[in-house]
N, C-alpha and C positions, 0 to 999 in steps of 0.2 A: 310176782307175775301171776297172771290168771292161770288156774289149774285146768288144763284141757283134758277132757275125758278121752279114753281110748276109743270109744265108739261114737265119736261125734258124727251126726248125720251129714251127708254131702251138702244139703241146702244151707248148713250153718257155716260152711268153710269158704273163705275168700278164694277167688280164682280169677285173676286178671293177668293173663300171659302177655297182653299187649296194652299199649297206652299211646294216646296222641301226644304231641309235643305241647300244644296249647289248647285251652278251652275256647269256647265261642266268644268269650269276652276279651280274648287276647292275652290272658294271663298264662304263664308257664305252668304246666301240670307238675313238672319236676320242680319242687319248691326250693331246691338248693341250686338250681341253675342260674337264677337271676337275683340271688340274695347272698348275704354274708354268712348265712347259716350253713353249718357243715353237716354232712351225713354221718350217721353212726352215733348220734347223740342220744343218751338215755333220757327217757321221759320221767325217770325217778318215781315210777308208780309204786305207791305204798312204801316209799323209801327204798325201793329195789333199784340199784344202779345198773342193772344189766340191760342189754339191748336185745330186742326181739329179733327173730330170724326172718321176718316178713321181707321179701325182696323189694316190695313196692312201698316201704314205709315212708319214703320221701316224696311220694306222689300224692296229689290232692285227691282225696276220696269224697264220696257223697252218697246220699240216699237216692233211690229210685222208687217211685210210687206209681203203681198201676191202679187207677181209680176203678176200673171195671172189675177188678178182683176183690176189692175191699167189701166185706160183709158187715162192717161195723161191730165186730165182736169185742173190740177193746182189749184183745189179748196183748197187743203191743204196749198199751198203757200199763197193764198189769205187770208185764215182764220188766219194763223199765223201772217201775216203782219198786218192785221186789229187788231188782239188781242194785238199785241205789238207796234202798232202805228209806223211802220217802214217806213223810206223814200224809194223812188223807187229803189235806188241803193243798198239796203241791204235786204237780205232775210235769215232768220234763217233756213228755210226749202226750198229746191229746188228740182225740178224734172228733172232729166236727163234721158238719155236712151242710149242703145247700140243696134245695129242691125246687122243681119247676115243672111246667107242662100242665096238662089237664087230663082228667079221666077219659079213657082207660090208659092213656100213654103218659102216666105221671112218673117222673124220673127223680131219683135221689142220688147225689154224688157225695160219697164220703171222702174226707180228707184227713189223713193221719200226718201230724206235723210235730216236729221237734226243732232243735237248733239246726240250721242249714250250713253252719261253718263257712260263712261267706268269704268271697275273695276280698270284699271291702267291708269288714265287720264294723258297723257303726257303733256297736256296743263297746268295742275296744277303744275306738277313738273318743267316745263320749265319757267313758268311765273316768272319774277324777282321781281314783286311787290306783289306777293301773293294775286292777285285779284280773284283767283279761290278757291272754297271750295267744297269738296265732302261731302254732308250732309248724316247723317244716316237716315234722312227722305226721303224715296223713292229712295235713292242712287243718288239724283240729283246733278250734277256738275253745280254749279251756279257761274257766273262771275259777279263781281261788277265793272261797268265802272267808278265809282267814285274813285276807287283805281288805275285803269289802267292808264299808261302814254303813251300808244300807240306805243310800240316798234314793235308789230306785231309778236313777236317770237312764240306765241301760234298758229298763222295761219301757221307757217312753220311746226311745229311738228305734228299738227293734220292731220291724213291721210284722214279725211272725209270733210275737208273744212267747219267745223262747226263754229269755231270762225270767226266773220266777222269784219274786220277792216274798220271803216268808215273814209275815208280820209278827209271828211269835218269836222266831229266832233272830230277826232283825238284820238278816243278810240275804243276798241273792245267791241262787244256785241255778245251774242249767245242765243240759245234756253235755257230756264230755266225749261223745262219739264212741263210748266204750273202748277207749284206746288200750285198756289192759287186755281186752279180748282180741283186738286187732294185732297186738304184738305177738300173739301166738297163732295167728292165721284164722281167727274166727270173726264172723260178722257180729254186729251189735246185737244185744239181747232182744231188742224189739223186733229186729228182722228175723232172727231165729224162731221167735214165738208166733209169727204171723201165720194164721190158719189158712187164709185165702191166697197165699203167695202174692200179696199185694205189695209188700215192702221188699226191697232188695238193696244191696249196698256193694260198692266197689269203686274202682278208679273212675273219676268223673269223666264224662263224655263217652264211656264205654256203654254199649247197649247190652243189658243183661241177657242171659240166655232165655229164650222164649218170649222176649219183648221185641216190639217193632218201632217204638217211638222213644225219643228222649227230648221231649218238649220242656220248655222252661216255665210254662204257666198252665193253669187249670182254673175252672170257675171258682171264684172265691179266694184265689191266691193273689197277694199284693204284687204290685209292680216289681218285677225282678231287677229292674235297672237301679233300684235304690241301693242294693247291697251286693248284687251279683251272687245270689245264693247257690250253693252246691247241692242242688236237688234237681232231679229230672222227673218228668211225668209221662205216663202213657194213658190215653183215654181215647178208645176207638169207637165206642157206641155213639149213635146219634143222640144229640141233646137238643132240648128246646132253646129258644132264643133268649129266655129270661129265667133267672134263678133268684129265689128269695132265701133269706137266712131264717133259721128257726129260733134264733136268739132275739134279744130285745133291741138290737141295732137296726135303725131304719134304713137299711142298705139293701139294694138288689144288684144283680150282675146282668148286664145286657150285652148281647152279641149283635153287632150291626150286620146288615146284609153284606155278604161277600167277605166277611171277616171270620177268622177262626178263634179270635181272642175275646174274652169277656172283660168289660170294664165296669167299675162300680158306679152306681147311680143312686141318688136319693130315692128311697122308697116312700113316696108321699101318698097319703090316703086320699080318696076322693073327697072333694069339698074342702081341700086344703088343711084338713086336720082341725076343723072348727070345734069338734067335740073334745079335743085335747087341750084347748086353750085354758091356761091357768095363770095365776100370779107367780107361782114358783118361788116366792120369797123364802119360805121355810127350807127349800131345797138348795139355797145358795151356799149353805154351810157344807163343807166337804173336808176330806182328809188333808187337803192342801191349804187349809186355813193359815197355818204358819207361814206358808209361802206368800199368801195374799198380804199378810202383815209385813213380812220381810221385804218384799219387792216395793211396796208402797212407801214404807218408812225409809228405805235406802234411797229411792229415787227422790223423795221429798227432801231428805237431809242433804243429798248432793246438790240438788237445785238451790236450796236455801243458802248453803255455804258459798256456792259459786256466785250467786247474785250479790250477797253481802261483801264478799272479798273482792270480786271484780268491780263492783260498783265503787268501792273505796279506792281501789287502784286506778280506776279510770278518771278520778278527779271529781266525782260527785260530792259536793261539800257536805250535804246531809249525811251521806253514807260514811264519809271520812270521819266526821264528828262521832257518829255512832260507833265506828270501829275502835275508837279510843276511849269508849265509855265503859262503866261497870255493867251497864245493860247488855252491851255486846258480849262481855265475859259470861254473864248469866245465860244469854241465849245460846252461846257456844256450848256451855255446860249441858244445857237441855238437849242440844243436838247430839252431843257425845253420849248422853244417857240413853236417848231413844235409839240411837244407832247401835250402841252396845247391847241394849236389850233385844233389838232385832237380830243381831248376830247370835246371841245366846239362844233365842227362840228358833232360829234356823238350824242350829246344831241339834236341838231337841227333836227336830223333824226327822233326823237320821235314825235308822234302826239301832245303831250303836254309837251314841253321841260322843262317847269318850275317845273315839277314833277320828274326831273332826280334823285333826292336823294332817291326815292323809289326803285331804281334799286338794292339796297343792302338788300331788305327785305327777299329774299328767298335763303340765303346762304346754307341752308340745302340741297336743291335739285337743284336749277337752275344753270347751268354752266354760264349763262349770268351774274347772280349776282356775281359769283366767279370771272369771268373775270373782271368785273367792279371794284371789290375790289382790285384785283391784279394790274391792270393798275393804279388805283388811288394811291395805296401805292408806286408803282414804281415811279410815278411822284413826290410824296411827299418826298420819301427818296433821290431821285436824287436832288431835290431842297435843302434838308439839306446838302447833299454832296457838292453842288455848293457853298452854303453859307459858309461852313467851309473852302473850298478852297480859297474863296475871303478873309475871315478873316485871314487865315494863310498868304496869300500873302501880306496882308497889315499889318502884324504883330500885329493884334488885339487880338489874342489868343495865348496861349502857344503852342509850337510845338508838345509836347507830347499829349496834349489834342486834338489838331487838328488831330493827327495821329489816336488816339483811336476813336474819334467821326466820323471822316471822313471815317476811315476803316469800322466801324460798319454800318454807314448809306449807304456806297457804297455796302457793302455785302448784306444788306437787300434790296437795290434797285435791285441788280442783281437777288436775289431770288424771290422777288415780281414780277419783270418783266417776268422772265421765267415762273413763275406760271400763270401769266396773259395770256401769249401766249399759254400755255398748255390748260387752260380752254377756250381760244378762239377757239382752235381746237375742244374741246368738244361740243361747241355750234352747230357745223355743223355735228356732228355725229347723224344724224336724220334718223331713219328707213323709214320715210315717204318720204325721198328724197335720193334715192339710188345713185344718181350721187355724192352726198356729203359723203355718209356713207361709207367711205373707208379710209384706213390708209394714202393714198396719201395727204389728207388734213393736217394731222399732219406733214408729210414730207415737204409739200409745205410751211406751215407757219413757221416752224423752218428753212427751207432752205432760206426763205426770210430774216429772222433775220440774217443769216450768210452772205448772198450775199449783200443785201442792207445795212445791218448794217456794213458790211466790207467796203462798199463804203464810208459811212459816217465817219467811223474811219480812213480810209486811207486819206480822204480829210482833216480830222482834223490834222493828222500828217503832211500832206502837208502844211497846214496853219502854223504850227510851224516851218517847214523848211523854208518857204518863208518869214516869218516875223521876226522870232527870230533865224534863222540859226541853228535850232535844227536838230540833226541827225535823219534820218527816215528809213535808210536801214534796221536796225534791227527790227523795227516795221513792215515794209512792208513784211519782210521775214516771219513774223507770220501771218499777216492779209491776204495776198494774197492766201496762201493755204486754209485758212478758207473760203474765198470767193469762191474759186474753188470747195471746198467740198459742199458748199451750192448749187451752180449751178448744180453740178453733182447729188446731192440728188434730186433736182427738176426734172431733166431729168429722173432719174430712177423711181421716183414716177409716172411721166406721162406715162411711158412705161407700168408699172404694172397696172396702172389705166385703160388704154385702154384695156389691155388683160382681166382683170377681168370683166369690164363692158360688153364686148362682150360675155363673157362666161355666165354670169348670166342673160343676156337678160333683158326684162322688161323696166321700165322707165329709168334705167341707160344706157342701150344700145340705147334707143331712143334719149336720150340727146347727147350721143356721135355721133349718126348719124347726128343730127342737127349740131353738131360741125364741122363735116367733109363735110357738104354740104352747109348750109346757112351761115356758118362762116368759110368756108374752107380757104379763103385768110388770115383772121386774125389768124387762128390756125396755118397755115403754117409759116406765118411771125413770130409769137411768137416763134415757134420752131427753126427757122433759127437764130433769134437773140439770143436765149438761147445758141445754139451751138457756135455762134460767140463770145458771152460773155465769155464762158468757155475757148475758145482758147485764147482770148485776155488776160484774167486774168492769164492763165498758161504761156503765152509768157512773160507777164510783170514780173511774178515771176522769170522766168529763167533769164531774162535780169538783174533784180535787184540783183540776187545772183551770177551771173557768169560774167557779162560784166562790169557793172558800177563800177569804182574804188571808194572806199569809200571816199578817200580824195577829188577826183575831184567832186564827187556828193554832198558832204556835205560842202566843204570849198572852193576848188579851182575852176579853170576854168572860162569860161565866164558865170557868174551866170544868166545874163539876158536871154541868149539863152537857158540855161538849164531850167530856170523857164518857158519860153514860151512853150518849148517842153513838160515839165511836165504837164502844164495846159491843153494842147491839148490832151495828152494821157489820163489824168484823166477824162476830159470831155467826150471823146469817150467811155471809159469803163463805167463811171457812167451812161451815156445816154443809152448805150446798156443794162446794167443790169436793170436800172429803166424801160426802155421801155418794156422789156419782163415781168417784174413783174406786171406792170400796165395792160398790155394786158391779161396776164394770170388770174389776179384777176377779171378783168371785164368779161372775158369769164366764170369764175367760177360762177358768179352771174346770168348771162343772160341765161345760158344753162340748169339750173336745171329744171327737170320735176318732180313734186311731184306725189305721189300716191293718187290723189284726185278722187272723184267721177266724172263720165263723165257728161259733160254739155249737153246742147241742141244746136241747130243751133245758137241761140242768147245768151240766158241766161247762165251765167257762162262759156262763151267761150272766152278764152284769145285773140284769133284772132279777134273776133268781138269787144271786148273792145278796142283793139288797133286801129281798123278801125274807131270805133265811135269817139274816141278822135282825130284821125288824120283828120277826115272829118267834125268835128263839130257836128255830130249827138248826141254826149253825152250831148250837151247843152240842149237837149230836155229831160225833167225829165222823161217822160214816157218810154224813152229808157232803163232806169235802169242801166246806166253806169255813174259813177261819173266822172266829168270833171277832177278833181285832182286825182293823183295816189300817194299812199304812197311809 
């Protein structure tokens, strides 16, 4: 237990004689009232099994922040870091600010923020390893870094930038509400250290002594409806109608006439940002490059296998002949190889790759766990299907058994693969990242399965035609329209995505503005290649079905010249489809702007972090920027 001093000052002591029954969101404040959790359970702090004497330990607690009192001294940050023995590049609590108005009435509002121990903690639901627990004791959301494997997904879904991924240690850590201090009746260390009496703490919905408001928002604070955070605010001084951020995010906060709340808007420069227009090709590479490869390869492999398997099952003669050939076995081996490589690469993206098996721990809630299971089963069932095909070709098993086992494993592989792609789309439906939270993500991921998967399937048929003289026109007549459908779906999704982002404004519109300024060249090139790919695939389909004589294509004619021409055409189409897919997915990751709390000029400023790493400043520990980035 925490050792309480004999002379603890009164401001550091918890004092909540009364409590409401429910909070403003309808959740019970007594966390044992509507749950199976029992009172009197030890938190096992530092392996101490005793129970603290706090009479309110089963009531939901939360922070209270009075913006008018905060002087931006960062004492709360220092106390938190000292209490938790944090390295310089990690902070569980940080102070940012927004500013607005004009001289001489220029206003600055400081915001001290840590974990808000929400009623609906999206970090807990998103974490695939179940490293998070919301306790009935104080309502604390506590994360165990010994369970975490460092995927960082909780840092994506949290709107408040509370979970901190340490790129050096490879795990996430966060504020634990100082539950060891709460157990002995003391407020968290950050509250006790606050010089301006801006931070307070107690049972949620209670108005602290000397305060007059318990609001749920403040300029710069993300939408509280996302997680129902347990933090309340007071801000009494008059404020201007607009605030800007001092960090590099192109976001401002606007208050409409007659409203008391501020909503985020894109902070667009005059002239549309023409001075910032660039190609941005060099900046497409990011820390998420492994995910770019993993998502594209997985979607392509699922699409290719589904087309080849379902095409053969549906009765397409060319695809049936291909499925029984050595070329099919070779193509399946390639699919298994690239999918296995993608799975291995995705595990290396983790902070602690050797804990990859923990990714299946939260199938109940986490879309990441469900995606991992779906993709793993797809890989396994496709492997069984390949083994059956090899055994049948070598006459090692009975044909009827091969048909039943092969058909069953193939069908399960298709189902698992499609389920994996679906849950892959759910991973990115994050309210805290409006640029991703759109149906276009689903359209794009399945469109990639159709277009890139179609490329792999067509190349597979081409291999059968080139090496075993198998007919392919019937297969191409099916695959090429599917590829065209995928490319068209991608284009429609992008058009609707642009329209909706501009309409809804906020972080999504800001991300789109960055896309058409700092990444304008890459964005335009991707769109041009996408359109050209659609025309090329459509033209190839028309040529295949209307001009090429089946006998001349499959059997007669100068086979060498036909083969050269076919390889050139296939390479051009495959290159175009692949290029637009890679560029689009890279843009997808680098453009997203989350609904995080505003930073300061240096701390929690993405622009400063990039500058520090590029110039070597990050090598100085006092800079607070880790040299490595996850």
